PDB file of N, CA, C and O in Angstrom:
ATOM      1  N   UNK A   1       0.992  -1.065  -0.171  1.00  0.00           N
ATOM      2  CA  UNK A   1      -0.177  -0.136  -0.277  1.00  0.00           C
ATOM      3  C   UNK A   1       0.584   1.158  -0.194  1.00  0.00           C
ATOM      4  O   UNK A   1       1.592   0.796   0.413  1.00  0.00           O
ATOM      5  N   UNK A   2       0.705   2.258  -0.396  1.00  0.00           N
ATOM      6  CA  UNK A   2       1.185   3.685  -0.972  1.00  0.00           C
ATOM      7  C   UNK A   2       0.554   4.604  -1.088  1.00  0.00           C
ATOM      8  O   UNK A   2      -0.067   4.539  -2.148  1.00  0.00           O
ATOM      9  N   UNK A   3       0.342   5.539  -0.514  1.00  0.00           N
ATOM     10  CA  UNK A   3      -0.420   6.996  -0.400  1.00  0.00           C
ATOM     11  C   UNK A   3      -0.133   7.836  -0.303  1.00  0.00           C
ATOM     12  O   UNK A   3       1.093   7.750  -0.230  1.00  0.00           O
ATOM     13  N   UNK A   4      -0.658   9.659  -0.167  1.00  0.00           N
ATOM     14  CA  UNK A   4      -0.113  10.379  -0.319  1.00  0.00           C
ATOM     15  C   UNK A   4      -1.919  11.433   0.559  1.00  0.00           C
ATOM     16  O   UNK A   4      -3.048  11.816   0.255  1.00  0.00           O
ATOM     17  N   UNK A   5      -1.270  11.403   1.322  1.00  0.00           N
ATOM     18  CA  UNK A   5      -2.799  12.341   1.963  1.00  0.00           C
ATOM     19  C   UNK A   5      -2.289  13.215   3.366  1.00  0.00           C
ATOM     20  O   UNK A   5      -1.406  13.126   4.219  1.00  0.00           O
ATOM     21  N   UNK A   6      -3.566  14.212   2.986  1.00  0.00           N
ATOM     22  CA  UNK A   6      -3.538  14.941   4.449  1.00  0.00           C
ATOM     23  C   UNK A   6      -3.110  14.793   5.923  1.00  0.00           C
ATOM     24  O   UNK A   6      -3.807  13.928   6.453  1.00  0.00           O
ATOM     25  N   UNK A   7      -2.444  15.191   6.555  1.00  0.00           N
ATOM     26  CA  UNK A   7      -2.539  14.444   8.111  1.00  0.00           C
ATOM     27  C   UNK A   7      -3.485  14.895   8.265  1.00  0.00           C
ATOM     28  O   UNK A   7      -4.368  14.043   8.169  1.00  0.00           O
ATOM     29  N   UNK A   8      -4.103  16.498   8.612  1.00  0.00           N
ATOM     30  CA  UNK A   8      -5.537  16.380   9.273  1.00  0.00           C
ATOM     31  C   UNK A   8      -6.500  15.948   9.051  1.00  0.00           C
ATOM     32  O   UNK A   8      -7.288  15.715   9.967  1.00  0.00           O
ATOM     33  N   UNK A   9      -6.777  15.697   7.854  1.00  0.00           N
ATOM     34  CA  UNK A   9      -7.977  14.955   6.798  1.00  0.00           C
ATOM     35  C   UNK A   9      -7.734  13.602   7.913  1.00  0.00           C
ATOM     36  O   UNK A   9      -8.430  13.338   8.893  1.00  0.00           O
ATOM     37  N   UNK A  10      -6.667  12.954   7.474  1.00  0.00           N
ATOM     38  CA  UNK A  10      -6.423  10.931   8.565  1.00  0.00           C
ATOM     39  C   UNK A  10      -6.349  11.228   9.671  1.00  0.00           C
ATOM     40  O   UNK A  10      -6.805  10.396  10.455  1.00  0.00           O
ATOM     41  N   UNK A  11      -5.990  12.008  10.032  1.00  0.00           N
ATOM     42  CA  UNK A  11      -6.156  12.097  11.843  1.00  0.00           C
ATOM     43  C   UNK A  11      -7.660  12.266  12.452  1.00  0.00           C
ATOM     44  O   UNK A  11      -8.010  11.873  13.565  1.00  0.00           O
ATOM     45  N   UNK A  12      -8.478  12.934  11.490  1.00  0.00           N
ATOM     46  CA  UNK A  12     -10.156  13.804  11.840  1.00  0.00           C
ATOM     47  C   UNK A  12     -10.725  12.156  11.361  1.00  0.00           C
ATOM     48  O   UNK A  12     -11.150  11.341  12.180  1.00  0.00           O
ATOM     49  N   UNK A  13     -10.644  11.965  10.235  1.00  0.00           N
ATOM     50  CA  UNK A  13     -11.329  10.387   9.994  1.00  0.00           C
ATOM     51  C   UNK A  13     -10.786   9.904  10.644  1.00  0.00           C
ATOM     52  O   UNK A  13     -11.718   9.626  11.398  1.00  0.00           O
ATOM     53  N   UNK A  14      -9.450   9.227  11.384  1.00  0.00           N
ATOM     54  CA  UNK A  14      -9.963   8.365  12.407  1.00  0.00           C
ATOM     55  C   UNK A  14     -10.173   8.470  13.331  1.00  0.00           C
ATOM     56  O   UNK A  14     -10.257   7.588  14.186  1.00  0.00           O
ATOM     57  N   UNK A  15     -10.412  10.255  13.497  1.00  0.00           N
ATOM     58  CA  UNK A  15     -11.018  10.018  15.696  1.00  0.00           C
ATOM     59  C   UNK A  15     -12.420  10.177  15.397  1.00  0.00           C
ATOM     60  O   UNK A  15     -13.135  10.506  16.343  1.00  0.00           O
ATOM     61  N   UNK A  16     -12.878  10.031  14.424  1.00  0.00           N
ATOM     62  CA  UNK A  16     -14.415   9.573  13.386  1.00  0.00           C
ATOM     63  C   UNK A  16     -14.457   7.876  14.126  1.00  0.00           C
ATOM     64  O   UNK A  16     -14.959   7.493  15.183  1.00  0.00           O
ATOM     65  N   UNK A  17     -13.778   7.206  13.164  1.00  0.00           N
ATOM     66  CA  UNK A  17     -14.446   5.744  13.467  1.00  0.00           C
ATOM     67  C   UNK A  17     -14.373   5.657  14.434  1.00  0.00           C
ATOM     68  O   UNK A  17     -15.285   5.077  15.025  1.00  0.00           O
ATOM     69  N   UNK A  18     -12.828   6.375  15.445  1.00  0.00           N
ATOM     70  CA  UNK A  18     -12.279   5.561  16.334  1.00  0.00           C
ATOM     71  C   UNK A  18     -13.360   5.294  17.907  1.00  0.00           C
ATOM     72  O   UNK A  18     -13.240   4.938  19.079  1.00  0.00           O
ATOM     73  N   UNK A  19     -14.579   5.831  16.763  1.00  0.00           N
ATOM     74  CA  UNK A  19     -15.874   6.106  18.268  1.00  0.00           C
ATOM     75  C   UNK A  19     -16.170   4.982  18.362  1.00  0.00           C
ATOM     76  O   UNK A  19     -16.206   4.622  19.538  1.00  0.00           O
ATOM     77  N   UNK A  20     -16.483   3.994  17.438  1.00  0.00           N
ATOM     78  CA  UNK A  20     -16.742   2.669  17.186  1.00  0.00           C
ATOM     79  C   UNK A  20     -15.868   1.569  18.218  1.00  0.00           C
ATOM     80  O   UNK A  20     -16.295   0.571  18.800  1.00  0.00           O
ATOM     81  N   UNK A  21     -14.148   2.301  18.200  1.00  0.00           N
ATOM     82  CA  UNK A  21     -13.811   1.168  18.427  1.00  0.00           C
ATOM     83  C   UNK A  21     -13.606   1.210  20.782  1.00  0.00           C
ATOM     84  O   UNK A  21     -13.380   2.034  21.668  1.00  0.00           O
ATOM     85  N   UNK A  22     -13.845  -0.027  20.658  1.00  0.00           N
ATOM     86  CA  UNK A  22     -14.204  -0.061  22.509  1.00  0.00           C
ATOM     87  C   UNK A  22     -12.732  -0.049  23.344  1.00  0.00           C
ATOM     88  O   UNK A  22     -11.689  -0.354  22.766  1.00  0.00           O
ATOM     89  N   UNK A  23     -12.759   0.256  24.465  1.00  0.00           N
ATOM     90  CA  UNK A  23     -12.152   0.963  25.746  1.00  0.00           C
ATOM     91  C   UNK A  23     -11.394  -0.841  25.480  1.00  0.00           C
ATOM     92  O   UNK A  23     -10.340  -1.008  24.866  1.00  0.00           O
ATOM     93  N   UNK A  24     -11.949  -1.619  25.892  1.00  0.00           N
ATOM     94  CA  UNK A  24     -11.675  -2.966  26.331  1.00  0.00           C
ATOM     95  C   UNK A  24     -12.524  -4.189  25.385  1.00  0.00           C
ATOM     96  O   UNK A  24     -13.478  -4.939  25.591  1.00  0.00           O
ATOM     97  N   UNK A  25     -11.905  -4.007  24.633  1.00  0.00           N
ATOM     98  CA  UNK A  25     -12.808  -5.238  23.422  1.00  0.00           C
ATOM     99  C   UNK A  25     -12.959  -6.841  23.878  1.00  0.00           C
ATOM    100  O   UNK A  25     -12.044  -7.458  24.422  1.00  0.00           O
ATOM    101  N   UNK A  26     -14.113  -7.342  23.603  1.00  0.00           N
ATOM    102  CA  UNK A  26     -14.292  -8.516  24.067  1.00  0.00           C
ATOM    103  C   UNK A  26     -13.149  -9.794  22.922  1.00  0.00           C
ATOM    104  O   UNK A  26     -12.628 -10.868  23.222  1.00  0.00           O
ATOM    105  N   UNK A  27     -13.156  -9.082  21.747  1.00  0.00           N
ATOM    106  CA  UNK A  27     -12.367  -9.767  20.589  1.00  0.00           C
ATOM    107  C   UNK A  27     -10.705  -8.539  20.365  1.00  0.00           C
ATOM    108  O   UNK A  27     -10.967  -7.345  20.222  1.00  0.00           O
ATOM    109  N   UNK A  28      -9.579  -8.849  20.359  1.00  0.00           N
ATOM    110  CA  UNK A  28      -8.628  -8.111  19.901  1.00  0.00           C
ATOM    111  C   UNK A  28      -8.864  -7.512  18.532  1.00  0.00           C
ATOM    112  O   UNK A  28      -8.604  -6.466  17.936  1.00  0.00           O
ATOM    113  N   UNK A  29      -9.429  -8.568  18.328  1.00  0.00           N
ATOM    114  CA  UNK A  29      -9.490  -7.569  16.053  1.00  0.00           C
ATOM    115  C   UNK A  29     -10.231  -6.210  16.261  1.00  0.00           C
ATOM    116  O   UNK A  29      -9.973  -5.193  15.617  1.00  0.00           O
ATOM    117  N   UNK A  30     -11.553  -6.350  17.617  1.00  0.00           N
ATOM    118  CA  UNK A  30     -12.272  -5.068  17.371  1.00  0.00           C
ATOM    119  C   UNK A  30     -11.230  -3.826  18.354  1.00  0.00           C
ATOM    120  O   UNK A  30     -11.688  -2.810  18.876  1.00  0.00           O
ATOM    121  N   UNK A  31     -10.396  -4.082  18.377  1.00  0.00           N
ATOM    122  CA  UNK A  31      -9.588  -2.733  18.782  1.00  0.00           C
ATOM    123  C   UNK A  31      -8.747  -2.189  17.617  1.00  0.00           C
ATOM    124  O   UNK A  31      -7.846  -1.351  17.634  1.00  0.00           O
ATOM    125  N   UNK A  32      -9.181  -2.762  16.782  1.00  0.00           N
ATOM    126  CA  UNK A  32      -8.206  -2.280  15.286  1.00  0.00           C
ATOM    127  C   UNK A  32      -8.979  -1.025  15.190  1.00  0.00           C
ATOM    128  O   UNK A  32      -9.724  -0.398  15.943  1.00  0.00           O
ATOM    129  N   UNK A  33      -8.317  -0.823  13.422  1.00  0.00           N
ATOM    130  CA  UNK A  33      -9.464  -0.340  12.355  1.00  0.00           C
ATOM    131  C   UNK A  33      -9.096  -0.413  10.820  1.00  0.00           C
ATOM    132  O   UNK A  33      -8.150   0.312  10.513  1.00  0.00           O
ATOM    133  N   UNK A  34      -9.513  -0.956  10.067  1.00  0.00           N
ATOM    134  CA  UNK A  34      -9.670  -1.253   8.923  1.00  0.00           C
ATOM    135  C   UNK A  34      -9.316  -0.416   8.110  1.00  0.00           C
ATOM    136  O   UNK A  34     -10.234   0.273   7.664  1.00  0.00           O
ATOM    137  N   UNK A  35      -7.990  -0.142   7.620  1.00  0.00           N
ATOM    138  CA  UNK A  35      -7.220   0.916   6.464  1.00  0.00           C
ATOM    139  C   UNK A  35      -7.206   0.202   5.546  1.00  0.00           C
ATOM    140  O   UNK A  35      -6.577  -0.852   5.448  1.00  0.00           O
ATOM    141  N   UNK A  36      -8.431   1.073   4.177  1.00  0.00           N
ATOM    142  CA  UNK A  36      -8.455   0.668   3.276  1.00  0.00           C
ATOM    143  C   UNK A  36      -8.063   1.723   1.536  1.00  0.00           C
ATOM    144  O   UNK A  36      -8.763   2.656   1.142  1.00  0.00           O
ATOM    145  N   UNK A  37      -7.088   1.309   0.982  1.00  0.00           N
ATOM    146  CA  UNK A  37      -6.416   2.062  -0.112  1.00  0.00           C
ATOM    147  C   UNK A  37      -6.934   1.911  -1.407  1.00  0.00           C
ATOM    148  O   UNK A  37      -6.306   0.993  -1.935  1.00  0.00           O
ATOM    149  N   UNK A  38      -7.905   2.436  -2.294  1.00  0.00           N
ATOM    150  CA  UNK A  38      -8.051   1.881  -3.292  1.00  0.00           C
ATOM    151  C   UNK A  38      -7.568   2.986  -4.861  1.00  0.00           C
ATOM    152  O   UNK A  38      -8.217   3.949  -5.268  1.00  0.00           O
ATOM    153  N   UNK A  39      -6.527   2.545  -5.343  1.00  0.00           N
ATOM    154  CA  UNK A  39      -6.092   3.135  -6.679  1.00  0.00           C
ATOM    155  C   UNK A  39      -7.077   3.802  -7.248  1.00  0.00           C
ATOM    156  O   UNK A  39      -7.143   5.031  -7.256  1.00  0.00           O
ATOM    157  N   UNK A  40      -8.274   2.694  -7.989  1.00  0.00           N
ATOM    158  CA  UNK A  40      -9.352   3.232  -8.731  1.00  0.00           C
ATOM    159  C   UNK A  40     -10.066   4.110  -8.221  1.00  0.00           C
ATOM    160  O   UNK A  40     -10.731   4.522  -9.172  1.00  0.00           O
ATOM    161  N   UNK A  41     -10.414   4.769  -7.164  1.00  0.00           N
ATOM    162  CA  UNK A  41     -11.424   5.612  -6.479  1.00  0.00           C
ATOM    163  C   UNK A  41     -10.418   7.059  -6.347  1.00  0.00           C
ATOM    164  O   UNK A  41     -10.744   8.243  -6.432  1.00  0.00           O
ATOM    165  N   UNK A  42      -9.254   6.505  -6.137  1.00  0.00           N
ATOM    166  CA  UNK A  42      -7.933   7.682  -5.104  1.00  0.00           C
ATOM    167  C   UNK A  42      -9.235   7.667  -3.850  1.00  0.00           C
ATOM    168  O   UNK A  42     -10.323   8.214  -3.667  1.00  0.00           O
ATOM    169  N   UNK A  43      -8.799   7.185  -3.514  1.00  0.00           N
ATOM    170  CA  UNK A  43      -9.767   7.357  -2.265  1.00  0.00           C
ATOM    171  C   UNK A  43      -9.147   6.354  -1.154  1.00  0.00           C
ATOM    172  O   UNK A  43      -8.569   5.324  -1.502  1.00  0.00           O
ATOM    173  N   UNK A  44      -9.341   6.811   0.544  1.00  0.00           N
ATOM    174  CA  UNK A  44      -8.868   5.655   1.553  1.00  0.00           C
ATOM    175  C   UNK A  44     -10.112   5.991   2.415  1.00  0.00           C
ATOM    176  O   UNK A  44     -10.602   7.085   2.695  1.00  0.00           O
ATOM    177  N   UNK A  45     -10.505   4.642   2.779  1.00  0.00           N
ATOM    178  CA  UNK A  45     -11.628   4.232   3.672  1.00  0.00           C
ATOM    179  C   UNK A  45     -11.069   3.990   5.053  1.00  0.00           C
ATOM    180  O   UNK A  45      -9.948   3.535   5.277  1.00  0.00           O
ATOM    181  N   UNK A  46     -11.881   4.308   5.873  1.00  0.00           N
ATOM    182  CA  UNK A  46     -10.996   3.521   8.031  1.00  0.00           C
ATOM    183  C   UNK A  46     -12.676   2.647   7.807  1.00  0.00           C
ATOM    184  O   UNK A  46     -13.600   2.572   6.998  1.00  0.00           O
ATOM    185  N   UNK A  47     -12.283   2.166   9.021  1.00  0.00           N
ATOM    186  CA  UNK A  47     -14.069   0.978   9.464  1.00  0.00           C
ATOM    187  C   UNK A  47     -13.510   0.896  10.625  1.00  0.00           C
ATOM    188  O   UNK A  47     -12.288   0.871  10.768  1.00  0.00           O
ATOM    189  N   UNK A  48     -14.410   0.840  11.649  1.00  0.00           N
ATOM    190  CA  UNK A  48     -14.032   0.134  12.780  1.00  0.00           C
ATOM    191  C   UNK A  48     -15.815   0.309  13.419  1.00  0.00           C
ATOM    192  O   UNK A  48     -16.709   1.144  13.552  1.00  0.00           O
ATOM    193  N   UNK A  49     -15.407  -1.541  13.729  1.00  0.00           N
ATOM    194  CA  UNK A  49     -16.723  -2.190  14.563  1.00  0.00           C
ATOM    195  C   UNK A  49     -16.671  -2.257  15.105  1.00  0.00           C
ATOM    196  O   UNK A  49     -15.494  -2.538  15.336  1.00  0.00           O
ATOM    197  N   UNK A  50     -17.846  -2.184  16.913  1.00  0.00           N
ATOM    198  CA  UNK A  50     -17.573  -2.708  17.827  1.00  0.00           C
ATOM    199  C   UNK A  50     -18.735  -4.330  18.624  1.00  0.00           C
ATOM    200  O   UNK A  50     -18.973  -4.904  19.686  1.00  0.00           O
ATOM    201  N   UNK A  51     -19.111  -4.355  17.019  1.00  0.00           N
ATOM    202  CA  UNK A  51     -20.240  -5.391  17.358  1.00  0.00           C
ATOM    203  C   UNK A  51     -21.920  -4.942  17.989  1.00  0.00           C
ATOM    204  O   UNK A  51     -22.915  -5.504  18.447  1.00  0.00           O
ATOM    205  N   UNK A  52     -21.563  -3.924  17.740  1.00  0.00           N
ATOM    206  CA  UNK A  52     -23.036  -3.122  17.823  1.00  0.00           C
ATOM    207  C   UNK A  52     -23.059  -1.663  17.477  1.00  0.00           C
ATOM    208  O   UNK A  52     -24.090  -0.993  17.405  1.00  0.00           O
ATOM    209  N   UNK A  53     -21.800  -1.207  17.261  1.00  0.00           N
ATOM    210  CA  UNK A  53     -22.360  -0.279  16.307  1.00  0.00           C
ATOM    211  C   UNK A  53     -20.996  -0.040  15.550  1.00  0.00           C
ATOM    212  O   UNK A  53     -19.900  -0.071  16.109  1.00  0.00           O
ATOM    213  N   UNK A  54     -21.226   0.236  14.027  1.00  0.00           N
ATOM    214  CA  UNK A  54     -20.291   0.933  12.924  1.00  0.00           C
ATOM    215  C   UNK A  54     -20.378   2.029  12.343  1.00  0.00           C
ATOM    216  O   UNK A  54     -21.355   2.765  12.212  1.00  0.00           O
ATOM    217  N   UNK A  55     -18.669   2.206  11.761  1.00  0.00           N
ATOM    218  CA  UNK A  55     -18.547   3.423  11.996  1.00  0.00           C
ATOM    219  C   UNK A  55     -17.613   3.324  10.394  1.00  0.00           C
ATOM    220  O   UNK A  55     -16.525   2.750  10.448  1.00  0.00           O
ATOM    221  N   UNK A  56     -18.092   3.905   9.000  1.00  0.00           N
ATOM    222  CA  UNK A  56     -16.503   3.621   8.252  1.00  0.00           C
ATOM    223  C   UNK A  56     -17.104   5.126   7.629  1.00  0.00           C
ATOM    224  O   UNK A  56     -18.253   5.561   7.698  1.00  0.00           O
ATOM    225  N   UNK A  57     -15.806   5.783   6.959  1.00  0.00           N
ATOM    226  CA  UNK A  57     -15.607   7.061   6.383  1.00  0.00           C
ATOM    227  C   UNK A  57     -14.289   6.740   5.564  1.00  0.00           C
ATOM    228  O   UNK A  57     -13.213   6.141   5.580  1.00  0.00           O
ATOM    229  N   UNK A  58     -15.291   7.714   4.702  1.00  0.00           N
ATOM    230  CA  UNK A  58     -14.281   8.066   3.067  1.00  0.00           C
ATOM    231  C   UNK A  58     -13.625   9.109   2.452  1.00  0.00           C
ATOM    232  O   UNK A  58     -14.482   9.760   1.854  1.00  0.00           O
ATOM    233  N   UNK A  59     -12.317   9.689   2.269  1.00  0.00           N
ATOM    234  CA  UNK A  59     -11.871  10.483   1.860  1.00  0.00           C
ATOM    235  C   UNK A  59     -10.932   9.989   0.700  1.00  0.00           C
ATOM    236  O   UNK A  59     -10.625   8.871   0.286  1.00  0.00           O
ATOM    237  N   UNK A  60     -10.529  11.553   0.265  1.00  0.00           N
ATOM    238  CA  UNK A  60      -9.446  11.510  -1.151  1.00  0.00           C
ATOM    239  C   UNK A  60      -8.256  11.500  -1.028  1.00  0.00           C
ATOM    240  O   UNK A  60      -7.878  11.904   0.071  1.00  0.00           O
ATOM    241  N   UNK A  61      -7.592  11.239  -1.624  1.00  0.00           N
ATOM    242  CA  UNK A  61      -6.135  10.300  -1.238  1.00  0.00           C
ATOM    243  C   UNK A  61      -5.094   9.617  -2.542  1.00  0.00           C
ATOM    244  O   UNK A  61      -5.229   8.493  -3.028  1.00  0.00           O
ATOM    245  N   UNK A  62      -3.970  10.727  -2.953  1.00  0.00           N
ATOM    246  CA  UNK A  62      -3.556   9.163  -3.811  1.00  0.00           C
ATOM    247  C   UNK A  62      -2.440   8.311  -3.485  1.00  0.00           C
ATOM    248  O   UNK A  62      -1.377   8.301  -2.865  1.00  0.00           O
ATOM    249  N   UNK A  63      -3.312   7.490  -4.311  1.00  0.00           N
ATOM    250  CA  UNK A  63      -3.455   6.133  -4.043  1.00  0.00           C
ATOM    251  C   UNK A  63      -2.620   5.418  -5.125  1.00  0.00           C
ATOM    252  O   UNK A  63      -3.146   4.972  -6.144  1.00  0.00           O
ATOM    253  N   UNK A  64      -0.994   5.303  -4.807  1.00  0.00           N
ATOM    254  CA  UNK A  64      -0.001   4.765  -6.167  1.00  0.00           C
ATOM    255  C   UNK A  64      -0.615   3.102  -6.026  1.00  0.00           C
ATOM    256  O   UNK A  64      -1.254   2.647  -6.974  1.00  0.00           O
ATOM    257  N   UNK A  65      -0.393   2.331  -4.901  1.00  0.00           N
ATOM    258  CA  UNK A  65      -0.723   0.955  -4.741  1.00  0.00           C
ATOM    259  C   UNK A  65      -1.488   1.105  -3.576  1.00  0.00           C
ATOM    260  O   UNK A  65      -1.175   1.662  -2.524  1.00  0.00           O
ATOM    261  N   UNK A  66      -2.816   0.387  -3.976  1.00  0.00           N
ATOM    262  CA  UNK A  66      -4.039   0.012  -3.268  1.00  0.00           C
ATOM    263  C   UNK A  66      -3.413  -0.983  -2.281  1.00  0.00           C
ATOM    264  O   UNK A  66      -2.200  -1.192  -2.335  1.00  0.00           O
ATOM    265  N   UNK A  67      -4.355  -1.737  -1.193  1.00  0.00           N
ATOM    266  CA  UNK A  67      -4.541  -2.576  -0.350  1.00  0.00           C
ATOM    267  C   UNK A  67      -5.422  -2.211   0.870  1.00  0.00           C
ATOM    268  O   UNK A  67      -6.135  -1.207   0.907  1.00  0.00           O
ATOM    269  N   UNK A  68      -5.284  -3.297   2.057  1.00  0.00           N
ATOM    270  CA  UNK A  68      -5.880  -3.133   3.130  1.00  0.00           C
ATOM    271  C   UNK A  68      -5.318  -3.764   3.997  1.00  0.00           C
ATOM    272  O   UNK A  68      -4.605  -4.737   3.753  1.00  0.00           O
ATOM    273  N   UNK A  69      -5.584  -3.241   5.334  1.00  0.00           N
ATOM    274  CA  UNK A  69      -4.021  -3.721   6.326  1.00  0.00           C
ATOM    275  C   UNK A  69      -5.269  -3.474   8.443  1.00  0.00           C
ATOM    276  O   UNK A  69      -5.377  -2.303   8.806  1.00  0.00           O
ATOM    277  N   UNK A  70      -5.648  -4.091   8.976  1.00  0.00           N
ATOM    278  CA  UNK A  70      -6.102  -3.918   9.419  1.00  0.00           C
ATOM    279  C   UNK A  70      -4.683  -3.569  11.259  1.00  0.00           C
ATOM    280  O   UNK A  70      -3.864  -4.358  11.733  1.00  0.00           O
ATOM    281  N   UNK A  71      -5.000  -2.262  11.670  1.00  0.00           N
ATOM    282  CA  UNK A  71      -4.672  -1.630  12.737  1.00  0.00           C
ATOM    283  C   UNK A  71      -4.591  -1.295  13.827  1.00  0.00           C
ATOM    284  O   UNK A  71      -4.805  -0.084  13.867  1.00  0.00           O
ATOM    285  N   UNK A  72      -4.316  -1.852  15.175  1.00  0.00           N
ATOM    286  CA  UNK A  72      -4.669  -1.262  16.675  1.00  0.00           C
ATOM    287  C   UNK A  72      -5.195   0.446  16.170  1.00  0.00           C
ATOM    288  O   UNK A  72      -4.645   1.169  15.339  1.00  0.00           O
ATOM    289  N   UNK A  73      -6.375   0.721  16.964  1.00  0.00           N
ATOM    290  CA  UNK A  73      -6.940   2.157  16.672  1.00  0.00           C
ATOM    291  C   UNK A  73      -5.931   3.085  17.230  1.00  0.00           C
ATOM    292  O   UNK A  73      -5.571   4.106  16.644  1.00  0.00           O
ATOM    293  N   UNK A  74      -5.374   2.599  18.673  1.00  0.00           N
ATOM    294  CA  UNK A  74      -4.636   3.818  19.666  1.00  0.00           C
ATOM    295  C   UNK A  74      -3.249   4.095  18.841  1.00  0.00           C
ATOM    296  O   UNK A  74      -2.928   5.249  18.556  1.00  0.00           O
ATOM    297  N   UNK A  75      -2.265   2.716  18.390  1.00  0.00           N
ATOM    298  CA  UNK A  75      -1.124   2.890  17.742  1.00  0.00           C
ATOM    299  C   UNK A  75      -1.274   3.658  16.650  1.00  0.00           C
ATOM    300  O   UNK A  75      -0.535   4.642  16.641  1.00  0.00           O
ATOM    301  N   UNK A  76      -2.310   3.475  15.311  1.00  0.00           N
ATOM    302  CA  UNK A  76      -2.356   4.234  14.325  1.00  0.00           C
ATOM    303  C   UNK A  76      -2.598   5.575  14.977  1.00  0.00           C
ATOM    304  O   UNK A  76      -1.904   6.408  14.395  1.00  0.00           O
ATOM    305  N   UNK A  77      -3.254   6.079  15.882  1.00  0.00           N
ATOM    306  CA  UNK A  77      -3.715   7.794  16.229  1.00  0.00           C
ATOM    307  C   UNK A  77      -2.212   7.622  16.516  1.00  0.00           C
ATOM    308  O   UNK A  77      -1.550   7.329  15.521  1.00  0.00           O
ATOM    309  N   UNK A  78      -1.797   7.697  17.231  1.00  0.00           N
ATOM    310  CA  UNK A  78       0.016   8.181  17.997  1.00  0.00           C
ATOM    311  C   UNK A  78       0.651   7.724  16.997  1.00  0.00           C
ATOM    312  O   UNK A  78       1.699   7.522  17.609  1.00  0.00           O
ATOM    313  N   UNK A  79       0.888   7.382  15.921  1.00  0.00           N
ATOM    314  CA  UNK A  79       1.690   7.699  14.310  1.00  0.00           C
ATOM    315  C   UNK A  79       1.673   8.829  14.007  1.00  0.00           C
ATOM    316  O   UNK A  79       2.445   9.753  14.265  1.00  0.00           O
ATOM    317  N   UNK A  80       0.059   8.730  12.993  1.00  0.00           N
ATOM    318  CA  UNK A  80      -0.926   9.435  12.408  1.00  0.00           C
ATOM    319  C   UNK A  80      -0.402  11.460  13.082  1.00  0.00           C
ATOM    320  O   UNK A  80      -0.068  12.463  12.452  1.00  0.00           O
ATOM    321  N   UNK A  81      -0.598  11.182  14.601  1.00  0.00           N
ATOM    322  CA  UNK A  81      -0.365  12.424  15.499  1.00  0.00           C
ATOM    323  C   UNK A  81       0.941  12.764  15.739  1.00  0.00           C
ATOM    324  O   UNK A  81       1.083  13.602  16.630  1.00  0.00           O
ATOM    325  N   UNK A  82       2.401  12.173  14.960  1.00  0.00           N
ATOM    326  CA  UNK A  82       3.294  12.752  14.814  1.00  0.00           C
ATOM    327  C   UNK A  82       3.566  12.431  13.396  1.00  0.00           C
ATOM    328  O   UNK A  82       4.690  12.054  13.065  1.00  0.00           O
ATOM    329  N   UNK A  83       2.806  12.530  12.718  1.00  0.00           N
ATOM    330  CA  UNK A  83       3.549  12.936  11.152  1.00  0.00           C
ATOM    331  C   UNK A  83       3.435  13.895  10.754  1.00  0.00           C
ATOM    332  O   UNK A  83       2.432  14.442  11.210  1.00  0.00           O
ATOM    333  N   UNK A  84       4.150  14.672   9.842  1.00  0.00           N
ATOM    334  CA  UNK A  84       4.090  15.331   9.022  1.00  0.00           C
ATOM    335  C   UNK A  84       3.002  16.028   8.649  1.00  0.00           C
ATOM    336  O   UNK A  84       2.043  15.729   9.360  1.00  0.00           O
ATOM    337  N   UNK A  85       2.695  17.020   7.639  1.00  0.00           N
ATOM    338  CA  UNK A  85       1.134  17.893   7.384  1.00  0.00           C
ATOM    339  C   UNK A  85       0.875  16.881   6.308  1.00  0.00           C
ATOM    340  O   UNK A  85       0.033  16.104   6.760  1.00  0.00           O
ATOM    341  N   UNK A  86       1.139  16.614   5.366  1.00  0.00           N
ATOM    342  CA  UNK A  86       1.471  15.383   4.309  1.00  0.00           C
ATOM    343  C   UNK A  86       2.391  14.345   4.260  1.00  0.00           C
ATOM    344  O   UNK A  86       3.594  14.355   4.001  1.00  0.00           O
ATOM    345  N   UNK A  87       1.552  13.360   4.579  1.00  0.00           N
ATOM    346  CA  UNK A  87       1.963  12.280   4.422  1.00  0.00           C
ATOM    347  C   UNK A  87       1.037  11.187   2.999  1.00  0.00           C
ATOM    348  O   UNK A  87       1.406  10.036   2.767  1.00  0.00           O
TER     349      UNK A  87
END
């Protein structure tokens, strides 16, 4: 996966979907956010789910190589918070 997007936009969307991430999940995967990069749509989608609430958001990005991965929400938020304005 290879993409370029504004740090502020990624951070804002991550904060939104993180509302669906439980602080003490019953299953470890529920502490993760699904990050999908689509080169055809030139967009990034973030999804989180806690078995009762699911949130998905999508925003524009320059996607050179697409892919999808689940990442711990807290770890991703910490990393994004430390990145420069354009990533």
